[in-house]
All heavy atoms as a GROMACS GRO file, in nm:
protein
  618
    1MET      N    1   0.083  -0.118   0.000
    1MET     CA    2   0.000   0.000   0.000
    1MET      C    3   0.089   0.126   0.000
    1MET      O    4   0.058   0.223  -0.068
    1MET     CB    5  -0.092   0.001   0.122
    1MET     CG    6  -0.189   0.115   0.113
    1MET     SD    7  -0.314   0.138   0.240
    1MET     CE    8  -0.320   0.001   0.339
    2TYR      N    9   0.198   0.121   0.075
    2TYR     CA   10   0.291   0.234   0.081
    2TYR      C   11   0.348   0.263  -0.057
    2TYR      O   12   0.355   0.379  -0.099
    2TYR     CB   13   0.402   0.205   0.182
    2TYR     CG   14   0.516   0.304   0.176
    2TYR    CD1   15   0.501   0.431   0.231
    2TYR    CD2   16   0.637   0.270   0.115
    2TYR    CE1   17   0.604   0.523   0.224
    2TYR    CE2   18   0.740   0.362   0.108
    2TYR     CZ   19   0.724   0.488   0.163
    2TYR     OH   20   0.827   0.578   0.156
    3GLU      N   21   0.391   0.159  -0.127
    3GLU     CA   22   0.449   0.176  -0.260
    3GLU      C   23   0.347   0.234  -0.358
    3GLU      O   24   0.380   0.318  -0.441
    3GLU     CB   25   0.503   0.042  -0.313
    3GLU     CG   26   0.629  -0.004  -0.245
    3GLU     CD   27   0.744   0.094  -0.261
    3GLU    OE1   28   0.758   0.154  -0.371
    3GLU    OE2   29   0.818   0.114  -0.163
    4ARG      N   30   0.223   0.190  -0.348
    4ARG     CA   31   0.118   0.240  -0.435
    4ARG      C   32   0.095   0.391  -0.411
    4ARG      O   33   0.084   0.469  -0.506
    4ARG     CB   34  -0.010   0.162  -0.411
    4ARG     CG   35  -0.119   0.196  -0.509
    4ARG     CD   36  -0.237   0.106  -0.495
    4ARG     NE   37  -0.246   0.051  -0.359
    4ARG     CZ   38  -0.355   0.013  -0.299
    4ARG    NH1   39  -0.469   0.022  -0.362
    4ARG    NH2   40  -0.354  -0.036  -0.176
    5GLU      N   41   0.092   0.430  -0.284
    5GLU     CA   42   0.074   0.571  -0.249
    5GLU      C   43   0.196   0.654  -0.293
    5GLU      O   44   0.182   0.767  -0.339
    5GLU     CB   45   0.050   0.587  -0.099
    5GLU     CG   46  -0.082   0.530  -0.050
    5GLU     CD   47  -0.202   0.597  -0.115
    5GLU    OE1   48  -0.198   0.721  -0.136
    5GLU    OE2   49  -0.298   0.525  -0.147
    6LYS      N   50   0.313   0.594  -0.280
    6LYS     CA   51   0.435   0.663  -0.322
    6LYS      C   52   0.433   0.687  -0.473
    6LYS      O   53   0.466   0.796  -0.520
    6LYS     CB   54   0.556   0.579  -0.282
    6LYS     CG   55   0.687   0.646  -0.306
    6LYS     CD   56   0.802   0.560  -0.255
    6LYS     CE   57   0.934   0.622  -0.285
    6LYS     NZ   58   1.047   0.540  -0.241
    7GLN      N   59   0.391   0.587  -0.550
    7GLN     CA   60   0.380   0.601  -0.695
    7GLN      C   61   0.275   0.706  -0.732
    7GLN      O   62   0.296   0.787  -0.824
    7GLN     CB   63   0.346   0.467  -0.760
    7GLN     CG   64   0.459   0.367  -0.756
    7GLN     CD   65   0.416   0.231  -0.810
    7GLN    OE1   66   0.299   0.208  -0.836
    7GLN    NE2   67   0.513   0.141  -0.822
    8GLU      N   68   0.164   0.705  -0.662
    8GLU     CA   69   0.059   0.804  -0.687
    8GLU      C   70   0.111   0.944  -0.658
    8GLU      O   71   0.084   1.039  -0.733
    8GLU     CB   72  -0.064   0.773  -0.600
    8GLU     CG   73  -0.177   0.872  -0.613
    8GLU     CD   74  -0.248   0.867  -0.747
    8GLU    OE1   75  -0.223   0.775  -0.828
    8GLU    OE2   76  -0.328   0.959  -0.772
    9ASN      N   77   0.186   0.959  -0.551
    9ASN     CA   78   0.245   1.087  -0.515
    9ASN      C   79   0.339   1.135  -0.625
    9ASN      O   80   0.337   1.252  -0.664
    9ASN     CB   81   0.318   1.076  -0.381
    9ASN     CG   82   0.359   1.211  -0.328
    9ASN    OD1   83   0.312   1.314  -0.372
    9ASN    ND2   84   0.451   1.210  -0.231
   10GLU      N   85   0.423   1.047  -0.675
   10GLU     CA   86   0.516   1.082  -0.783
   10GLU      C   87   0.440   1.122  -0.910
   10GLU      O   88   0.477   1.217  -0.978
   10GLU     CB   89   0.611   0.965  -0.812
   10GLU     CG   90   0.709   0.937  -0.700
   10GLU     CD   91   0.800   1.055  -0.671
   10GLU    OE1   92   0.844   1.122  -0.767
   10GLU    OE2   93   0.825   1.081  -0.552
   11ARG      N   94   0.333   1.048  -0.940
   11ARG     CA   95   0.253   1.080  -1.058
   11ARG      C   96   0.190   1.218  -1.044
   11ARG      O   97   0.191   1.299  -1.137
   11ARG     CB   98   0.143   0.974  -1.077
   11ARG     CG   99   0.062   0.992  -1.205
   11ARG     CD  100  -0.056   0.897  -1.212
   11ARG     NE  101  -0.158   0.924  -1.112
   11ARG     CZ  102  -0.248   1.023  -1.120
   11ARG    NH1  103  -0.246   1.105  -1.222
   11ARG    NH2  104  -0.338   1.038  -1.025
   12LEU      N  105   0.141   1.248  -0.926
   12LEU     CA  106   0.079   1.377  -0.902
   12LEU      C  107   0.182   1.491  -0.907
   12LEU      O  108   0.153   1.598  -0.960
   12LEU     CB  109   0.005   1.378  -0.767
   12LEU     CG  110  -0.122   1.292  -0.763
   12LEU    CD1  111  -0.176   1.287  -0.620
   12LEU    CD2  112  -0.227   1.342  -0.860
   13LYS      N  113   0.301   1.465  -0.856
   13LYS     CA  114   0.407   1.565  -0.864
   13LYS      C  115   0.443   1.595  -1.010
   13LYS      O  116   0.464   1.709  -1.048
   13LYS     CB  117   0.531   1.520  -0.788
   13LYS     CG  118   0.518   1.531  -0.638
   13LYS     CD  119   0.646   1.486  -0.570
   13LYS     CE  120   0.634   1.493  -0.418
   13LYS     NZ  121   0.756   1.448  -0.351
   14ALA      N  122   0.450   1.489  -1.090
   14ALA     CA  123   0.481   1.507  -1.232
   14ALA      C  124   0.369   1.585  -1.301
   14ALA      O  125   0.395   1.672  -1.385
   14ALA     CB  126   0.501   1.372  -1.299
   15GLN      N  127   0.247   1.556  -1.264
   15GLN     CA  128   0.133   1.626  -1.323
   15GLN      C  129   0.136   1.775  -1.285
   15GLN      O  130   0.110   1.861  -1.368
   15GLN     CB  131   0.003   1.563  -1.277
   15GLN     CG  132  -0.121   1.621  -1.344
   15GLN     CD  133  -0.248   1.552  -1.298
   15GLN    OE1  134  -0.247   1.470  -1.206
   15GLN    NE2  135  -0.358   1.586  -1.362
   16VAL      N  136   0.170   1.804  -1.161
   16VAL     CA  137   0.180   1.943  -1.116
   16VAL      C  138   0.289   2.015  -1.195
   16VAL      O  139   0.270   2.128  -1.242
   16VAL     CB  140   0.207   1.950  -0.964
   16VAL    CG1  141   0.251   2.090  -0.922
   16VAL    CG2  142   0.083   1.910  -0.886
   17ALA      N  143   0.403   1.951  -1.212
   17ALA     CA  144   0.513   2.013  -1.287
   17ALA      C  145   0.471   2.039  -1.430
   17ALA      O  146   0.501   2.146  -1.486
   17ALA     CB  147   0.636   1.922  -1.282
   18GLN      N  148   0.400   1.946  -1.490
   18GLN     CA  149   0.354   1.961  -1.628
   18GLN      C  150   0.254   2.078  -1.638
   18GLN      O  151   0.263   2.160  -1.729
   18GLN     CB  152   0.288   1.832  -1.676
   18GLN     CG  153   0.238   1.838  -1.818
   18GLN     CD  154   0.164   1.711  -1.856
   18GLN    OE1  155   0.125   1.632  -1.772
   18GLN    NE2  156   0.145   1.692  -1.985
   19LEU      N  157   0.164   2.087  -1.544
   19LEU     CA  158   0.065   2.195  -1.546
   19LEU      C  159   0.130   2.331  -1.520
   19LEU      O  160   0.091   2.431  -1.580
   19LEU     CB  161  -0.045   2.167  -1.444
   19LEU     CG  162  -0.139   2.051  -1.478
   19LEU    CD1  163  -0.232   2.022  -1.361
   19LEU    CD2  164  -0.218   2.080  -1.604
   20GLU      N  165   0.231   2.334  -1.434
   20GLU     CA  166   0.302   2.459  -1.410
   20GLU      C  167   0.376   2.505  -1.536
   20GLU      O  168   0.379   2.623  -1.567
   20GLU     CB  169   0.400   2.443  -1.293
   20GLU     CG  170   0.332   2.440  -1.158
   20GLU     CD  171   0.428   2.413  -1.044
   20GLU    OE1  172   0.542   2.366  -1.068
   20GLU    OE2  173   0.388   2.440  -0.928
   21ALA      N  174   0.432   2.411  -1.609
   21ALA     CA  175   0.501   2.444  -1.734
   21ALA      C  176   0.401   2.500  -1.836
   21ALA      O  177   0.429   2.599  -1.904
   21ALA     CB  178   0.572   2.322  -1.790
   22LYS      N  179   0.284   2.436  -1.846
   22LYS     CA  180   0.181   2.485  -1.938
   22LYS      C  181   0.135   2.625  -1.898
   22LYS      O  182   0.115   2.711  -1.984
   22LYS     CB  183   0.060   2.391  -1.939
   22LYS     CG  184   0.080   2.265  -2.018
   22LYS     CD  185  -0.049   2.183  -2.019
   22LYS     CE  186  -0.034   2.055  -2.098
   22LYS     NZ  187  -0.158   1.976  -2.098
   23LEU      N  188   0.120   2.647  -1.769
   23LEU     CA  189   0.077   2.778  -1.720
   23LEU      C  190   0.180   2.885  -1.755
   23LEU      O  191   0.144   2.994  -1.798
   23LEU     CB  192   0.055   2.773  -1.568
   23LEU     CG  193   0.014   2.905  -1.502
   23LEU    CD1  194  -0.117   2.956  -1.558
   23LEU    CD2  195   0.006   2.887  -1.352
   24LYS      N  196   0.307   2.852  -1.739
   24LYS     CA  197   0.413   2.948  -1.771
   24LYS      C  198   0.409   2.984  -1.920
   24LYS      O  199   0.422   3.101  -1.956
   24LYS     CB  200   0.549   2.889  -1.734
   24LYS     CG  201   0.662   2.985  -1.750
   24LYS     CD  202   0.794   2.927  -1.701
   24LYS     CE  203   0.905   3.027  -1.716
   24LYS     NZ  204   1.033   2.975  -1.670
   25VAL      N  205   0.388   2.886  -2.005
   25VAL     CA  206   0.380   2.911  -2.149
   25VAL      C  207   0.261   3.002  -2.180
   25VAL      O  208   0.271   3.097  -2.257
   25VAL     CB  209   0.370   2.778  -2.228
   25VAL    CG1  210   0.332   2.801  -2.372
   25VAL    CG2  211   0.501   2.701  -2.218
   26LYS      N  212   0.148   2.974  -2.117
   26LYS     CA  213   0.028   3.055  -2.140
   26LYS      C  214   0.047   3.198  -2.089
   26LYS      O  215   0.003   3.293  -2.152
   26LYS     CB  216  -0.095   2.992  -2.072
   26LYS     CG  217  -0.132   2.856  -2.124
   26LYS     CD  218  -0.180   2.862  -2.267
   26LYS     CE  219  -0.224   2.724  -2.311
   26LYS     NZ  220  -0.261   2.719  -2.452
   27GLU      N  221   0.114   3.213  -1.975
   27GLU     CA  222   0.140   3.347  -1.922
   27GLU      C  223   0.231   3.425  -2.014
   27GLU      O  224   0.210   3.545  -2.036
   27GLU     CB  225   0.201   3.338  -1.782
   27GLU     CG  226   0.102   3.298  -1.675
   27GLU     CD  227   0.167   3.274  -1.540
   27GLU    OE1  228   0.290   3.254  -1.533
   27GLU    OE2  229   0.092   3.276  -1.440
   28GLN      N  230   0.331   3.360  -2.071
   28GLN     CA  231   0.421   3.426  -2.165
   28GLN      C  232   0.346   3.467  -2.291
   28GLN      O  233   0.365   3.577  -2.343
   28GLN     CB  234   0.538   3.335  -2.201
   28GLN     CG  235   0.638   3.318  -2.089
   28GLN     CD  236   0.744   3.214  -2.121
   28GLN    OE1  237   0.730   3.134  -2.213
   28GLN    NE2  238   0.852   3.213  -2.044
   29ALA      N  239   0.258   3.380  -2.340
   29ALA     CA  240   0.179   3.412  -2.458
   29ALA      C  241   0.086   3.530  -2.429
   29ALA      O  242   0.069   3.620  -2.513
   29ALA     CB  243   0.099   3.290  -2.503
   30CYS      N  244   0.028   3.531  -2.312
   30CYS     CA  245  -0.061   3.640  -2.272
   30CYS      C  246   0.016   3.772  -2.266
   30CYS      O  247  -0.032   3.875  -2.316
   30CYS     CB  248  -0.127   3.608  -2.138
   30CYS     SG  249  -0.244   3.733  -2.084
   31ALA      N  250   0.132   3.771  -2.208
   31ALA     CA  251   0.213   3.892  -2.198
   31ALA      C  252   0.252   3.942  -2.337
   31ALA      O  253   0.250   4.063  -2.363
   31ALA     CB  254   0.338   3.866  -2.114
   32GLU      N  255   0.287   3.851  -2.424
   32GLU     CA  256   0.323   3.888  -2.562
   32GLU      C  257   0.203   3.951  -2.633
   32GLU      O  258   0.217   4.053  -2.702
   32GLU     CB  259   0.371   3.766  -2.639
   32GLU     CG  260   0.414   3.798  -2.780
   32GLU     CD  261   0.458   3.673  -2.856
   32GLU    OE1  262   0.519   3.584  -2.794
   32GLU    OE2  263   0.431   3.668  -2.976
   33LEU      N  264   0.086   3.892  -2.617
   33LEU     CA  265  -0.034   3.946  -2.680
   33LEU      C  266  -0.069   4.084  -2.623
   33LEU      O  267  -0.111   4.174  -2.698
   33LEU     CB  268  -0.152   3.851  -2.663
   33LEU     CG  269  -0.145   3.724  -2.748
   33LEU    CD1  270  -0.258   3.629  -2.709
   33LEU    CD2  271  -0.153   3.757  -2.896
   34GLU      N  272  -0.051   4.103  -2.494
   34GLU     CA  273  -0.078   4.234  -2.434
   34GLU      C  274   0.017   4.339  -2.491
   34GLU      O  275  -0.023   4.451  -2.519
   34GLU     CB  276  -0.066   4.226  -2.282
   34GLU     CG  277  -0.183   4.157  -2.216
   34GLU     CD  278  -0.164   4.139  -2.066
   34GLU    OE1  279  -0.053   4.165  -2.014
   34GLU    OE2  280  -0.263   4.100  -2.001
   35GLU      N  281   0.144   4.302  -2.509
   35GLU     CA  282   0.242   4.394  -2.565
   35GLU      C  283   0.207   4.428  -2.710
   35GLU      O  284   0.212   4.544  -2.750
   35GLU     CB  285   0.383   4.334  -2.557
   35GLU     CG  286   0.491   4.420  -2.616
   35GLU     CD  287   0.511   4.551  -2.543
   35GLU    OE1  288   0.485   4.556  -2.422
   35GLU    OE2  289   0.551   4.649  -2.608
   36ARG      N  290   0.169   4.328  -2.788
   36ARG     CA  291   0.130   4.352  -2.927
   36ARG      C  292   0.007   4.441  -2.934
   36ARG      O  293  -0.002   4.531  -3.018
   36ARG     CB  294   0.104   4.219  -2.998
   36ARG     CG  295   0.231   4.142  -3.028
   36ARG     CD  296   0.207   4.006  -3.088
   36ARG     NE  297   0.124   4.011  -3.206
   36ARG     CZ  298   0.063   3.907  -3.260
   36ARG    NH1  299   0.079   3.788  -3.205
   36ARG    NH2  300  -0.011   3.919  -3.367
   37PHE      N  301  -0.089   4.418  -2.844
   37PHE     CA  302  -0.210   4.499  -2.840
   37PHE      C  303  -0.177   4.644  -2.807
   37PHE      O  304  -0.231   4.736  -2.868
   37PHE     CB  305  -0.309   4.441  -2.738
   37PHE     CG  306  -0.435   4.520  -2.725
   37PHE    CD1  307  -0.528   4.524  -2.829
   37PHE    CD2  308  -0.462   4.591  -2.610
   37PHE    CE1  309  -0.644   4.597  -2.818
   37PHE    CE2  310  -0.578   4.664  -2.597
   37PHE     CZ  311  -0.670   4.668  -2.702
   38SER      N  312  -0.087   4.662  -2.712
   38SER     CA  313  -0.046   4.797  -2.675
   38SER      C  314   0.018   4.870  -2.793
   38SER      O  315  -0.013   4.986  -2.821
   38SER     CB  316   0.051   4.790  -2.558
   38SER     OG  317   0.098   4.918  -2.525
   39ARG      N  318   0.108   4.801  -2.863
   39ARG     CA  319   0.171   4.861  -2.980
   39ARG      C  320   0.069   4.891  -3.089
   39ARG      O  321   0.077   4.996  -3.154
   39ARG     CB  322   0.281   4.770  -3.035
   39ARG     CG  323   0.408   4.777  -2.952
   39ARG     CD  324   0.519   4.698  -3.016
   39ARG     NE  325   0.518   4.566  -2.951
   39ARG     CZ  326   0.545   4.453  -3.010
   39ARG    NH1  327   0.576   4.448  -3.137
   39ARG    NH2  328   0.542   4.340  -2.944
   40LEU      N  329  -0.027   4.804  -3.106
   40LEU     CA  330  -0.131   4.825  -3.206
   40LEU      C  331  -0.216   4.947  -3.172
   40LEU      O  332  -0.251   5.026  -3.260
   40LEU     CB  333  -0.219   4.701  -3.217
   40LEU     CG  334  -0.330   4.704  -3.321
   40LEU    CD1  335  -0.273   4.724  -3.461
   40LEU    CD2  336  -0.412   4.577  -3.316
   41LYS      N  337  -0.249   4.963  -3.044
   41LYS     CA  338  -0.327   5.080  -3.002
   41LYS      C  339  -0.251   5.209  -3.032
   41LYS      O  340  -0.308   5.306  -3.081
   41LYS     CB  341  -0.360   5.073  -2.853
   41LYS     CG  342  -0.471   4.979  -2.820
   41LYS     CD  343  -0.521   4.985  -2.677
   41LYS     CE  344  -0.437   5.047  -2.574
   41LYS     NZ  345  -0.487   5.033  -2.438
   42ILE      N  346  -0.121   5.209  -3.004
   42ILE     CA  347  -0.039   5.328  -3.030
   42ILE      C  348  -0.033   5.356  -3.179
   42ILE      O  349  -0.052   5.469  -3.224
   42ILE     CB  350   0.103   5.311  -2.971
   42ILE    CG1  351   0.096   5.311  -2.819
   42ILE    CG2  352   0.196   5.421  -3.020
   42ILE    CD1  353   0.226   5.273  -2.751
   43ALA      N  354  -0.011   5.252  -3.259
   43ALA     CA  355  -0.004   5.270  -3.403
   43ALA      C  356  -0.136   5.321  -3.459
   43ALA      O  357  -0.139   5.410  -3.544
   43ALA     CB  358   0.034   5.138  -3.470
   44LYS      N  359  -0.246   5.268  -3.409
   44LYS     CA  360  -0.377   5.312  -3.456
   44LYS      C  361  -0.402   5.457  -3.418
   44LYS      O  362  -0.457   5.534  -3.496
   44LYS     CB  363  -0.486   5.222  -3.399
   44LYS     CG  364  -0.623   5.250  -3.455
   44LYS     CD  365  -0.726   5.152  -3.406
   44LYS     CE  366  -0.862   5.186  -3.466
   44LYS     NZ  367  -0.965   5.094  -3.421
   45ALA      N  368  -0.363   5.494  -3.297
   45ALA     CA  369  -0.382   5.632  -3.252
   45ALA      C  370  -0.303   5.728  -3.340
   45ALA      O  371  -0.352   5.835  -3.375
   45ALA     CB  372  -0.341   5.645  -3.107
   46LEU      N  373  -0.182   5.689  -3.374
   46LEU     CA  374  -0.100   5.776  -3.459
   46LEU      C  375  -0.150   5.776  -3.603
   46LEU      O  376  -0.149   5.881  -3.668
   46LEU     CB  377   0.046   5.731  -3.455
   46LEU     CG  378   0.116   5.751  -3.320
   46LEU    CD1  379   0.256   5.693  -3.326
   46LEU    CD2  380   0.120   5.897  -3.282
   47LYS      N  381  -0.195   5.665  -3.653
   47LYS     CA  382  -0.245   5.657  -3.790
   47LYS      C  383  -0.373   5.738  -3.806
   47LYS      O  384  -0.394   5.802  -3.909
   47LYS     CB  385  -0.271   5.512  -3.828
   47LYS     CG  386  -0.316   5.495  -3.971
   47LYS     CD  387  -0.341   5.351  -4.006
   47LYS     CE  388  -0.391   5.341  -4.149
   47LYS     NZ  389  -0.434   5.208  -4.181
   48ALA      N  390  -0.456   5.736  -3.706
   48ALA     CA  391  -0.583   5.807  -3.713
   48ALA      C  392  -0.562   5.957  -3.728
   48ALA      O  393  -0.648   6.028  -3.775
   48ALA     CB  394  -0.667   5.777  -3.589
   49SER      N  395  -0.444   6.006  -3.690
   49SER     CA  396  -0.421   6.150  -3.695
   49SER      C  397  -0.320   6.188  -3.802
   49SER      O  398  -0.254   6.290  -3.791
   49SER     CB  399  -0.376   6.198  -3.558
   49SER     OG  400  -0.257   6.134  -3.521
   50ASP      N  401  -0.308   6.108  -3.907
   50ASP     CA  402  -0.215   6.140  -4.016
   50ASP      C  403  -0.249   6.273  -4.081
   50ASP      O  404  -0.159   6.348  -4.118
   50ASP     CB  405  -0.216   6.030  -4.122
   50ASP     CG  406  -0.132   5.910  -4.082
   50ASP    OD1  407  -0.048   5.924  -3.992
   50ASP    OD2  408  -0.151   5.803  -4.142
   51ALA      N  409  -0.375   6.303  -4.094
   51ALA     CA  410  -0.416   6.426  -4.161
   51ALA      C  411  -0.385   6.548  -4.074
   51ALA      O  412  -0.366   6.657  -4.126
   51ALA     CB  413  -0.565   6.421  -4.192
   52ASP      N  414  -0.379   6.532  -3.947
   52ASP     CA  415  -0.357   6.644  -3.857
   52ASP      C  416  -0.225   6.624  -3.783
   52ASP      O  417  -0.220   6.556  -3.680
   52ASP     CB  418  -0.474   6.656  -3.760
   52ASP     CG  419  -0.471   6.786  -3.680
   52ASP    OD1  420  -0.377   6.866  -3.699
   52ASP    OD2  421  -0.561   6.805  -3.600
   53VAL      N  422  -0.120   6.685  -3.833
   53VAL     CA  423   0.013   6.668  -3.777
   53VAL      C  424   0.019   6.719  -3.633
   53VAL      O  425   0.085   6.659  -3.548
   53VAL     CB  426   0.118   6.739  -3.866
   53VAL    CG1  427   0.256   6.735  -3.802
   53VAL    CG2  428   0.120   6.678  -4.004
   54HIS      N  429  -0.051   6.824  -3.606
   54HIS     CA  430  -0.050   6.881  -3.470
   54HIS      C  431  -0.104   6.781  -3.369
   54HIS      O  432  -0.045   6.763  -3.262
   54HIS     CB  433  -0.133   7.010  -3.467
   54HIS     CG  434  -0.137   7.075  -3.333
   54HIS    ND1  435  -0.027   7.134  -3.276
   54HIS    CD2  436  -0.238   7.087  -3.244
   54HIS    CE1  437  -0.060   7.181  -3.157
   54HIS    NE2  438  -0.188   7.154  -3.135
   55GLU      N  439  -0.214   6.717  -3.400
   55GLU     CA  440  -0.271   6.617  -3.310
   55GLU      C  441  -0.174   6.501  -3.291
   55GLU      O  442  -0.161   6.448  -3.181
   55GLU     CB  443  -0.405   6.566  -3.365
   55GLU     CG  444  -0.518   6.663  -3.348
   55GLU     CD  445  -0.554   6.688  -3.203
   55GLU    OE1  446  -0.554   6.592  -3.123
   55GLU    OE2  447  -0.579   6.805  -3.169
   56ALA      N  448  -0.106   6.461  -3.397
   56ALA     CA  449  -0.008   6.352  -3.388
   56ALA      C  450   0.105   6.390  -3.293
   56ALA      O  451   0.148   6.308  -3.211
   56ALA     CB  452   0.046   6.317  -3.525
   57LYS      N  453   0.152   6.514  -3.303
   57LYS     CA  454   0.259   6.560  -3.214
   57LYS      C  455   0.214   6.559  -3.069
   57LYS      O  456   0.289   6.521  -2.979
   57LYS     CB  457   0.305   6.699  -3.255
   57LYS     CG  458   0.388   6.702  -3.380
   57LYS     CD  459   0.434   6.843  -3.413
   57LYS     CE  460   0.517   6.844  -3.540
   57LYS     NZ  461   0.564   6.980  -3.573
   58ILE      N  462   0.091   6.600  -3.045
   58ILE     CA  463   0.037   6.600  -2.909
   58ILE      C  464   0.033   6.458  -2.854
   58ILE      O  465   0.072   6.432  -2.740
   58ILE     CB  466  -0.103   6.665  -2.906
   58ILE    CG1  467  -0.091   6.816  -2.930
   58ILE    CG2  468  -0.173   6.639  -2.773
   58ILE    CD1  469  -0.223   6.886  -2.948
   59LYS      N  470  -0.012   6.363  -2.937
   59LYS     CA  471  -0.020   6.225  -2.892
   59LYS      C  472   0.120   6.168  -2.865
   59LYS      O  473   0.141   6.097  -2.766
   59LYS     CB  474  -0.093   6.139  -2.995
   59LYS     CG  475  -0.242   6.167  -2.996
   59LYS     CD  476  -0.314   6.079  -3.093
   59LYS     CE  477  -0.463   6.114  -3.092
   59LYS     NZ  478  -0.541   6.023  -3.171
   60VAL      N  479   0.215   6.201  -2.951
   60VAL     CA  480   0.352   6.153  -2.931
   60VAL      C  481   0.408   6.212  -2.802
   60VAL      O  482   0.472   6.142  -2.722
   60VAL     CB  483   0.441   6.186  -3.052
   60VAL    CG1  484   0.588   6.165  -3.019
   60VAL    CG2  485   0.400   6.104  -3.173
   61ASN      N  486   0.385   6.341  -2.780
   61ASN     CA  487   0.433   6.404  -2.657
   61ASN      C  488   0.370   6.340  -2.534
   61ASN      O  489   0.437   6.319  -2.432
   61ASN     CB  490   0.404   6.554  -2.658
   61ASN     CG  491   0.497   6.629  -2.750
   61ASN    OD1  492   0.608   6.583  -2.778
   61ASN    ND2  493   0.454   6.745  -2.798
   62ARG      N  494   0.243   6.306  -2.542
   62ARG     CA  495   0.175   6.240  -2.431
   62ARG      C  496   0.238   6.103  -2.404
   62ARG      O  497   0.260   6.065  -2.289
   62ARG     CB  498   0.026   6.224  -2.465
   62ARG     CG  499  -0.060   6.202  -2.344
   62ARG     CD  500  -0.208   6.200  -2.379
   62ARG     NE  501  -0.249   6.320  -2.453
   62ARG     CZ  502  -0.336   6.322  -2.553
   62ARG    NH1  503  -0.395   6.211  -2.592
   62ARG    NH2  504  -0.368   6.433  -2.613
   63ILE      N  505   0.268   6.031  -2.510
   63ILE     CA  506   0.330   5.900  -2.496
   63ILE      C  507   0.469   5.913  -2.434
   63ILE      O  508   0.507   5.836  -2.345
   63ILE     CB  509   0.336   5.827  -2.632
   63ILE    CG1  510   0.195   5.791  -2.678
   63ILE    CG2  511   0.424   5.704  -2.626
   63ILE    CD1  512   0.187   5.746  -2.822
   64VAL      N  513   0.545   6.013  -2.480
   64VAL     CA  514   0.680   6.035  -2.426
   64VAL      C  515   0.672   6.069  -2.278
   64VAL      O  516   0.753   6.019  -2.197
   64VAL     CB  517   0.753   6.145  -2.506
   64VAL    CG1  518   0.881   6.188  -2.436
   64VAL    CG2  519   0.783   6.096  -2.647
   65ARG      N  520   0.577   6.152  -2.239
   65ARG     CA  521   0.561   6.186  -2.097
   65ARG      C  522   0.528   6.061  -2.015
   65ARG      O  523   0.578   6.043  -1.904
   65ARG     CB  524   0.452   6.292  -2.079
   65ARG     CG  525   0.499   6.433  -2.110
   65ARG     CD  526   0.401   6.538  -2.061
   65ARG     NE  527   0.266   6.520  -2.110
   65ARG     CZ  528   0.217   6.570  -2.223
   65ARG    NH1  529   0.293   6.643  -2.301
   65ARG    NH2  530   0.092   6.548  -2.258
   66GLU      N  531   0.443   5.975  -2.071
   66GLU     CA  532   0.409   5.852  -1.999
   66GLU      C  533   0.531   5.762  -1.984
   66GLU      O  534   0.553   5.703  -1.878
   66GLU     CB  535   0.297   5.777  -2.073
   66GLU     CG  536   0.250   5.655  -1.999
   66GLU     CD  537   0.134   5.583  -2.069
   66GLU    OE1  538   0.070   5.644  -2.155
   66GLU    OE2  539   0.112   5.468  -2.034
   67ILE      N  540   0.612   5.753  -2.088
   67ILE     CA  541   0.735   5.673  -2.081
   67ILE      C  542   0.829   5.733  -1.977
   67ILE      O  543   0.888   5.660  -1.896
   67ILE     CB  544   0.802   5.665  -2.220
   67ILE    CG1  545   0.718   5.579  -2.313
   67ILE    CG2  546   0.944   5.610  -2.209
   67ILE    CD1  547   0.760   5.583  -2.457
   68ASP      N  548   0.843   5.866  -1.977
   68ASP     CA  549   0.930   5.931  -1.876
   68ASP      C  550   0.879   5.903  -1.736
   68ASP      O  551   0.958   5.879  -1.644
   68ASP     CB  552   0.934   6.082  -1.901
   68ASP     CG  553   1.017   6.119  -2.023
   68ASP    OD1  554   1.099   6.034  -2.067
   68ASP    OD2  555   1.000   6.231  -2.075
   69ARG      N  556   0.747   5.906  -1.717
   69ARG     CA  557   0.689   5.877  -1.586
   69ARG      C  558   0.722   5.733  -1.545
   69ARG      O  559   0.759   5.707  -1.430
   69ARG     CB  560   0.538   5.898  -1.590
   69ARG     CG  561   0.472   5.883  -1.454
   69ARG     CD  562   0.321   5.907  -1.463
   69ARG     NE  563   0.254   5.816  -1.555
   69ARG     CZ  564   0.217   5.692  -1.524
   69ARG    NH1  565   0.238   5.643  -1.404
   69ARG    NH2  566   0.156   5.616  -1.614
   70CYS      N  567   0.711   5.640  -1.638
   70CYS     CA  568   0.743   5.499  -1.608
   70CYS      C  569   0.890   5.483  -1.571
   70CYS      O  570   0.923   5.409  -1.477
   70CYS     CB  571   0.706   5.410  -1.727
   70CYS     SG  572   0.531   5.397  -1.758
   71ILE      N  573   0.976   5.551  -1.643
   71ILE     CA  574   1.119   5.543  -1.613
   71ILE      C  575   1.146   5.599  -1.474
   71ILE      O  576   1.226   5.543  -1.397
   71ILE     CB  577   1.202   5.618  -1.721
   71ILE    CG1  578   1.195   5.540  -1.853
   71ILE    CG2  579   1.346   5.637  -1.676
   71ILE    CD1  580   1.253   5.613  -1.971
   72ALA      N  581   1.080   5.711  -1.441
   72ALA     CA  582   1.099   5.770  -1.308
   72ALA      C  583   1.052   5.673  -1.200
   72ALA      O  584   1.117   5.660  -1.096
   72ALA     CB  585   1.022   5.902  -1.298
   73LEU      N  586   0.943   5.602  -1.223
   73LEU     CA  587   0.895   5.506  -1.127
   73LEU      C  588   0.992   5.390  -1.111
   73LEU      O  589   1.012   5.337  -1.002
   73LEU     CB  590   0.757   5.453  -1.167
   73LEU     CG  591   0.641   5.552  -1.151
   73LEU    CD1  592   0.512   5.492  -1.211
   73LEU    CD2  593   0.619   5.586  -1.005
   74LEU      N  594   1.052   5.347  -1.222
   74LEU     CA  595   1.150   5.238  -1.215
   74LEU      C  596   1.277   5.279  -1.141
   74LEU      O  597   1.341   5.196  -1.076
   74LEU     CB  598   1.186   5.193  -1.357
   74LEU     CG  599   1.079   5.116  -1.431
   74LEU    CD1  600   1.122   5.092  -1.576
   74LEU    CD2  601   1.051   4.983  -1.364
   75ASN      N  602   1.311   5.406  -1.149
   75ASN     CA  603   1.433   5.454  -1.083
   75ASN      C  604   1.416   5.472  -0.934
   75ASN      O  605   1.513   5.487  -0.862
   75ASN     CB  606   1.479   5.587  -1.144
   75ASN     CG  607   1.538   5.566  -1.283
   75ASN    OD1  608   1.590   5.460  -1.313
   75ASN    ND2  609   1.529   5.668  -1.366
   76LYS      N  610   1.291   5.471  -0.885
   76LYS     CA  611   1.269   5.489  -0.741
   76LYS      C  612   1.308   5.367  -0.663
   76LYS      O  613   1.310   5.259  -0.696
   76LYS     CB  614   1.122   5.520  -0.714
   76LYS     CG  615   1.089   5.661  -0.753
   76LYS     CD  616   0.948   5.694  -0.712
   76LYS     CE  617   0.914   5.836  -0.750
   76LYS     NZ  618   0.782   5.876  -0.710
   0.00000   0.00000   0.00000
């Protein structure tokens, strides 16, 4: 009975490791998709204002300020 429980424990440990690996892959895919979505939103925002250069400059300046704010937070 001890050996059977020991084998079951090992099987469950292997299953946990396999599920953790799958979860890590899914989390990486999710992060990649979020990054792509963010870049797409920025590109769309800039493309929508091609006709109005002034609006595009304002949006770029806003993005630069946000990046500067993020850098300042990272430096703290």
